[in-house]
C-alpha positions, -999 to +999 in steps of 0.1 A: -427+340-586-411+339-620-430+321-649-403+295-663-411+274-692-422+240-682-428+245-646-463+234-634-479+261-612-497+236-590-465+215-582-446+247-576-473+254-548-472+223-534-435+221-531-435+256-516-461+246-490-441+214-482-409+234-478-428+258-455-440+228-434-407+212-430-392+249-419-422+253-397-415+215-384-375+222-377-384+255-358-408+238-337-384+208-330-358+236-320-380+254-295-369+232-264-332+244-268-341+282-266-338+286-228-306+265-227-291+286-256-300+317-238-285+308-205-251+297-226-252+331-244-257+351-210-230+331-193-205+335-224-213+374-224-207+377-186-175+359-187-163+377-217-170+415-203-153+420-170 
């Protein structure tokens, strides 16, 4: 992590942990759509390739 003047190390760690938490929550919420997405991709590939 680059040291920039005027940045607080504790606040940057807190913001980083919050960002990782938000990304983790979004991934967790998107997990139920994976089977439908796999089925859609498989159908699209089967129809695209004769």
